[in-house]
TORKOL-4160 file (C-alpha; in steps of 0.2 Angstrom, whole numbers, padded with zeros to 4 digits, m for minus):
244
<pt num="1" X="0225" Y="0019" Z="m0026"/>
<pt num="2" X="0220" Y="0039" Z="m0027"/>
<pt num="3" X="0202" Y="0047" Z="m0030"/>
<pt num="4" X="0193" Y="0039" Z="m0045"/>
<pt num="5" X="0191" Y="0056" Z="m0057"/>
<pt num="6" X="0173" Y="0062" Z="m0059"/>
<pt num="7" X="0166" Y="0059" Z="m0077"/>
<pt num="8" X="0174" Y="0074" Z="m0089"/>
<pt num="9" X="0188" Y="0078" Z="m0078"/>
<pt num="10" X="0201" Y="0069" Z="m0082"/>
<pt num="11" X="0208" Y="0079" Z="m0098"/>
<pt num="12" X="0210" Y="0095" Z="m0085"/>
<pt num="13" X="0216" Y="0083" Z="m0070"/>
<pt num="14" X="0230" Y="0074" Z="m0083"/>
<pt num="15" X="0240" Y="0092" Z="m0086"/>
<pt num="16" X="0234" Y="0099" Z="m0066"/>
<pt num="17" X="0223" Y="0111" Z="m0069"/>
<pt num="18" X="0204" Y="0111" Z="m0070"/>
<pt num="19" X="0191" Y="0119" Z="m0085"/>
<pt num="20" X="0187" Y="0138" Z="m0087"/>
<pt num="21" X="0170" Y="0138" Z="m0079"/>
<pt num="22" X="0153" Y="0148" Z="m0088"/>
<pt num="23" X="0155" Y="0163" Z="m0078"/>
<pt num="24" X="0175" Y="0163" Z="m0081"/>
<pt num="25" X="0172" Y="0163" Z="m0099"/>
<pt num="26" X="0158" Y="0176" Z="m0101"/>
<pt num="27" X="0171" Y="0186" Z="m0092"/>
<pt num="28" X="0184" Y="0186" Z="m0106"/>
<pt num="29" X="0174" Y="0186" Z="m0122"/>
<pt num="30" X="0166" Y="0203" Z="m0112"/>
<pt num="31" X="0185" Y="0209" Z="m0110"/>
<pt num="32" X="0192" Y="0203" Z="m0129"/>
<pt num="33" X="0174" Y="0212" Z="m0134"/>
<pt num="34" X="0180" Y="0227" Z="m0123"/>
<pt num="35" X="0197" Y="0229" Z="m0132"/>
<pt num="36" X="0190" Y="0223" Z="m0150"/>
<pt num="37" X="0180" Y="0240" Z="m0148"/>
<pt num="38" X="0196" Y="0250" Z="m0142"/>
<pt num="39" X="0206" Y="0242" Z="m0158"/>
<pt num="40" X="0196" Y="0244" Z="m0171"/>
<pt num="41" X="0195" Y="0263" Z="m0170"/>
<pt num="42" X="0214" Y="0264" Z="m0171"/>
<pt num="43" X="0216" Y="0253" Z="m0184"/>
<pt num="44" X="0204" Y="0259" Z="m0196"/>
<pt num="45" X="0213" Y="0277" Z="m0192"/>
<pt num="46" X="0228" Y="0269" Z="m0198"/>
<pt num="47" X="0221" Y="0260" Z="m0212"/>
<pt num="48" X="0215" Y="0278" Z="m0218"/>
<pt num="49" X="0230" Y="0288" Z="m0214"/>
<pt num="50" X="0239" Y="0271" Z="m0224"/>
<pt num="51" X="0225" Y="0277" Z="m0238"/>
<pt num="52" X="0231" Y="0295" Z="m0238"/>
<pt num="53" X="0250" Y="0291" Z="m0238"/>
<pt num="54" X="0247" Y="0281" Z="m0255"/>
<pt num="55" X="0238" Y="0295" Z="m0263"/>
<pt num="56" X="0249" Y="0306" Z="m0260"/>
<pt num="57" X="0262" Y="0294" Z="m0265"/>
<pt num="58" X="0253" Y="0293" Z="m0284"/>
<pt num="59" X="0253" Y="0312" Z="m0283"/>
<pt num="60" X="0270" Y="0316" Z="m0281"/>
<pt num="61" X="0274" Y="0302" Z="m0295"/>
<pt num="62" X="0262" Y="0313" Z="m0306"/>
<pt num="63" X="0271" Y="0328" Z="m0301"/>
<pt num="64" X="0286" Y="0318" Z="m0308"/>
<pt num="65" X="0280" Y="0313" Z="m0322"/>
<pt num="66" X="0274" Y="0331" Z="m0325"/>
<pt num="67" X="0292" Y="0337" Z="m0325"/>
<pt num="68" X="0298" Y="0322" Z="m0336"/>
<pt num="69" X="0284" Y="0331" Z="m0350"/>
<pt num="70" X="0288" Y="0348" Z="m0346"/>
<pt num="71" X="0308" Y="0348" Z="m0349"/>
<pt num="72" X="0301" Y="0338" Z="m0368"/>
<pt num="73" X="0291" Y="0351" Z="m0370"/>
<pt num="74" X="0300" Y="0366" Z="m0366"/>
<pt num="75" X="0292" Y="0370" Z="m0352"/>
<pt num="76" X="0272" Y="0370" Z="m0359"/>
<pt num="77" X="0258" Y="0362" Z="m0347"/>
<pt num="78" X="0248" Y="0351" Z="m0360"/>
<pt num="79" X="0235" Y="0358" Z="m0366"/>
<pt num="80" X="0218" Y="0356" Z="m0373"/>
<pt num="81" X="0226" Y="0338" Z="m0377"/>
<pt num="82" X="0208" Y="0326" Z="m0381"/>
<pt num="83" X="0191" Y="0326" Z="m0380"/>
<pt num="84" X="0183" Y="0328" Z="m0360"/>
<pt num="85" X="0168" Y="0322" Z="m0352"/>
<pt num="86" X="0152" Y="0329" Z="m0360"/>
<pt num="87" X="0144" Y="0340" Z="m0351"/>
<pt num="88" X="0152" Y="0343" Z="m0335"/>
<pt num="89" X="0137" Y="0340" Z="m0320"/>
<pt num="90" X="0148" Y="0346" Z="m0304"/>
<pt num="91" X="0161" Y="0352" Z="m0306"/>
<pt num="92" X="0161" Y="0367" Z="m0319"/>
<pt num="93" X="0144" Y="0374" Z="m0317"/>
<pt num="94" X="0146" Y="0394" Z="m0316"/>
<pt num="95" X="0162" Y="0398" Z="m0322"/>
<pt num="96" X="0165" Y="0409" Z="m0338"/>
<pt num="97" X="0169" Y="0403" Z="m0356"/>
<pt num="98" X="0178" Y="0412" Z="m0371"/>
<pt num="99" X="0165" Y="0399" Z="m0378"/>
<pt num="100" X="0148" Y="0397" Z="m0372"/>
<pt num="101" X="0142" Y="0381" Z="m0382"/>
<pt num="102" X="0159" Y="0374" Z="m0373"/>
<pt num="103" X="0150" Y="0362" Z="m0360"/>
<pt num="104" X="0161" Y="0352" Z="m0357"/>
<pt num="105" X="0169" Y="0346" Z="m0338"/>
<pt num="106" X="0186" Y="0356" Z="m0337"/>
<pt num="107" X="0193" Y="0349" Z="m0324"/>
<pt num="108" X="0192" Y="0330" Z="m0331"/>
<pt num="109" X="0209" Y="0325" Z="m0331"/>
<pt num="110" X="0207" Y="0312" Z="m0346"/>
<pt num="111" X="0213" Y="0324" Z="m0359"/>
<pt num="112" X="0231" Y="0326" Z="m0348"/>
<pt num="113" X="0231" Y="0310" Z="m0341"/>
<pt num="114" X="0233" Y="0303" Z="m0362"/>
<pt num="115" X="0246" Y="0319" Z="m0363"/>
<pt num="116" X="0255" Y="0308" Z="m0348"/>
<pt num="117" X="0254" Y="0291" Z="m0353"/>
<pt num="118" X="0273" Y="0289" Z="m0359"/>
<pt num="119" X="0279" Y="0296" Z="m0342"/>
<pt num="120" X="0266" Y="0289" Z="m0330"/>
<pt num="121" X="0258" Y="0272" Z="m0338"/>
<pt num="122" X="0252" Y="0265" Z="m0320"/>
<pt num="123" X="0233" Y="0264" Z="m0323"/>
<pt num="124" X="0232" Y="0263" Z="m0303"/>
<pt num="125" X="0244" Y="0280" Z="m0302"/>
<pt num="126" X="0226" Y="0290" Z="m0307"/>
<pt num="127" X="0215" Y="0282" Z="m0294"/>
<pt num="128" X="0217" Y="0286" Z="m0276"/>
<pt num="129" X="0217" Y="0271" Z="m0266"/>
<pt num="130" X="0200" Y="0277" Z="m0254"/>
<pt num="131" X="0190" Y="0275" Z="m0270"/>
<pt num="132" X="0181" Y="0258" Z="m0269"/>
<pt num="133" X="0182" Y="0247" Z="m0284"/>
<pt num="134" X="0165" Y="0249" Z="m0288"/>
<pt num="135" X="0167" Y="0268" Z="m0289"/>
<pt num="136" X="0181" Y="0265" Z="m0301"/>
<pt num="137" X="0171" Y="0253" Z="m0314"/>
<pt num="138" X="0158" Y="0264" Z="m0312"/>
<pt num="139" X="0167" Y="0279" Z="m0316"/>
<pt num="140" X="0175" Y="0271" Z="m0331"/>
<pt num="141" X="0157" Y="0264" Z="m0338"/>
<pt num="142" X="0148" Y="0278" Z="m0335"/>
<pt num="143" X="0139" Y="0273" Z="m0323"/>
<pt num="144" X="0144" Y="0283" Z="m0310"/>
<pt num="145" X="0131" Y="0297" Z="m0304"/>
<pt num="146" X="0134" Y="0319" Z="m0314"/>
<pt num="147" X="0150" Y="0307" Z="m0322"/>
<pt num="148" X="0146" Y="0302" Z="m0341"/>
<pt num="149" X="0157" Y="0289" Z="m0352"/>
<pt num="150" X="0175" Y="0291" Z="m0352"/>
<pt num="151" X="0178" Y="0298" Z="m0367"/>
<pt num="152" X="0194" Y="0289" Z="m0372"/>
<pt num="153" X="0185" Y="0269" Z="m0368"/>
<pt num="154" X="0189" Y="0268" Z="m0351"/>
<pt num="155" X="0209" Y="0270" Z="m0351"/>
<pt num="156" X="0208" Y="0287" Z="m0346"/>
<pt num="157" X="0199" Y="0291" Z="m0331"/>
<pt num="158" X="0205" Y="0297" Z="m0317"/>
<pt num="159" X="0199" Y="0300" Z="m0301"/>
<pt num="160" X="0208" Y="0316" Z="m0297"/>
<pt num="161" X="0204" Y="0332" Z="m0304"/>
<pt num="162" X="0216" Y="0343" Z="m0315"/>
<pt num="163" X="0217" Y="0362" Z="m0316"/>
<pt num="164" X="0205" Y="0370" Z="m0328"/>
<pt num="165" X="0213" Y="0387" Z="m0326"/>
<pt num="166" X="0231" Y="0377" Z="m0330"/>
<pt num="167" X="0228" Y="0364" Z="m0343"/>
<pt num="168" X="0212" Y="0371" Z="m0354"/>
<pt num="169" X="0214" Y="0390" Z="m0349"/>
<pt num="170" X="0195" Y="0396" Z="m0356"/>
<pt num="171" X="0188" Y="0402" Z="m0340"/>
<pt num="172" X="0193" Y="0423" Z="m0346"/>
<pt num="173" X="0188" Y="0428" Z="m0328"/>
<pt num="174" X="0184" Y="0425" Z="m0311"/>
<pt num="175" X="0178" Y="0433" Z="m0293"/>
<pt num="176" X="0190" Y="0433" Z="m0278"/>
<pt num="177" X="0179" Y="0440" Z="m0263"/>
<pt num="178" X="0172" Y="0455" Z="m0273"/>
<pt num="179" X="0189" Y="0458" Z="m0284"/>
<pt num="180" X="0188" Y="0454" Z="m0304"/>
<pt num="181" X="0202" Y="0445" Z="m0309"/>
<pt num="182" X="0203" Y="0448" Z="m0328"/>
<pt num="183" X="0214" Y="0428" Z="m0338"/>
<pt num="184" X="0231" Y="0441" Z="m0346"/>
<pt num="185" X="0233" Y="0429" Z="m0357"/>
<pt num="186" X="0223" Y="0412" Z="m0367"/>
<pt num="187" X="0231" Y="0398" Z="m0377"/>
<pt num="188" X="0244" Y="0386" Z="m0368"/>
<pt num="189" X="0253" Y="0389" Z="m0351"/>
<pt num="190" X="0270" Y="0389" Z="m0345"/>
<pt num="191" X="0278" Y="0385" Z="m0329"/>
<pt num="192" X="0286" Y="0406" Z="m0330"/>
<pt num="193" X="0270" Y="0411" Z="m0333"/>
<pt num="194" X="0263" Y="0404" Z="m0316"/>
<pt num="195" X="0263" Y="0418" Z="m0304"/>
<pt num="196" X="0265" Y="0407" Z="m0287"/>
<pt num="197" X="0267" Y="0387" Z="m0291"/>
<pt num="198" X="0270" Y="0383" Z="m0273"/>
<pt num="199" X="0249" Y="0387" Z="m0270"/>
<pt num="200" X="0244" Y="0381" Z="m0290"/>
<pt num="201" X="0237" Y="0364" Z="m0289"/>
<pt num="202" X="0238" Y="0355" Z="m0303"/>
<pt num="203" X="0230" Y="0341" Z="m0296"/>
<pt num="204" X="0218" Y="0336" Z="m0284"/>
<pt num="205" X="0212" Y="0322" Z="m0275"/>
<pt num="206" X="0193" Y="0332" Z="m0276"/>
<pt num="207" X="0179" Y="0318" Z="m0275"/>
<pt num="208" X="0187" Y="0313" Z="m0259"/>
<pt num="209" X="0179" Y="0329" Z="m0253"/>
<pt num="210" X="0166" Y="0327" Z="m0240"/>
<pt num="211" X="0167" Y="0310" Z="m0240"/>
<pt num="212" X="0175" Y="0305" Z="m0224"/>
<pt num="213" X="0192" Y="0300" Z="m0230"/>
<pt num="214" X="0207" Y="0307" Z="m0229"/>
<pt num="215" X="0204" Y="0315" Z="m0211"/>
<pt num="216" X="0191" Y="0326" Z="m0216"/>
<pt num="217" X="0204" Y="0334" Z="m0228"/>
<pt num="218" X="0209" Y="0334" Z="m0249"/>
<pt num="219" X="0231" Y="0329" Z="m0255"/>
<pt num="220" X="0233" Y="0340" Z="m0269"/>
<pt num="221" X="0250" Y="0343" Z="m0280"/>
<pt num="222" X="0256" Y="0360" Z="m0283"/>
<pt num="223" X="0265" Y="0368" Z="m0297"/>
<pt num="224" X="0281" Y="0367" Z="m0287"/>
<pt num="225" X="0282" Y="0347" Z="m0288"/>
<pt num="226" X="0277" Y="0348" Z="m0270"/>
<pt num="227" X="0263" Y="0335" Z="m0262"/>
<pt num="228" X="0252" Y="0340" Z="m0245"/>
<pt num="229" X="0236" Y="0335" Z="m0238"/>
<pt num="230" X="0227" Y="0354" Z="m0235"/>
<pt num="231" X="0209" Y="0355" Z="m0225"/>
<pt num="232" X="0192" Y="0354" Z="m0236"/>
<pt num="233" X="0182" Y="0369" Z="m0241"/>
<pt num="234" X="0167" Y="0371" Z="m0250"/>
<pt num="235" X="0166" Y="0371" Z="m0270"/>
<pt num="236" X="0181" Y="0371" Z="m0281"/>
<pt num="237" X="0197" Y="0377" Z="m0272"/>
<pt num="238" X="0211" Y="0379" Z="m0286"/>
<pt num="239" X="0218" Y="0396" Z="m0288"/>
<pt num="240" X="0222" Y="0403" Z="m0306"/>
<pt num="241" X="0239" Y="0401" Z="m0312"/>
<pt num="242" X="0238" Y="0421" Z="m0315"/>
<pt num="243" X="0233" Y="0422" Z="m0296"/>
<pt num="244" X="0246" Y="0424" Z="m0280"/>
């Protein structure tokens, strides 16, 4: 007869091996911990890049919707198409106004969204995937700091910022590098009016600027239909439709 197995060793002996010692288990756990520490940043960056790509896809689809709208409206952009958030607490301070008593946020995309609903009815298109569900809900219910209640009842809010020069066009002048730039005309803006379509931002992901998403940059849709990532810069960085 063979030697009797020690208590607790029957299973390992049956399979021709031995159990792991405590030191070996600790070594394995340590190696796994190191691998996880190396992989987590990589997975985080991959998740961030996926959200950045999804955001750009949203903007491209909004660009398609805008192109369809322009085709149906003889090349004229939506203009003063509905109520905006009142007042602007962050994005529309210090810029000249045709009507000084108007304190609305001219960068609010809600009126433009209402105009584009027949062409871009998917609610998710108007929200960057990097925006948390909590922030999205707060935006629609008027509890997000600096953002009042959605004027159209929580169905028109958007985290993409609309170009106030293009869709509202009540900024009569601006100063660029010490140079005064005067708006050529008021009222609706047509495609043919835009001096530099490849530079003019129609929508941009302004909310995420400085929040550590999109690789520290910002996504934007331009008037020529292209959507691309750009390095973020402080303040409002949209070119006026009459500027190069």
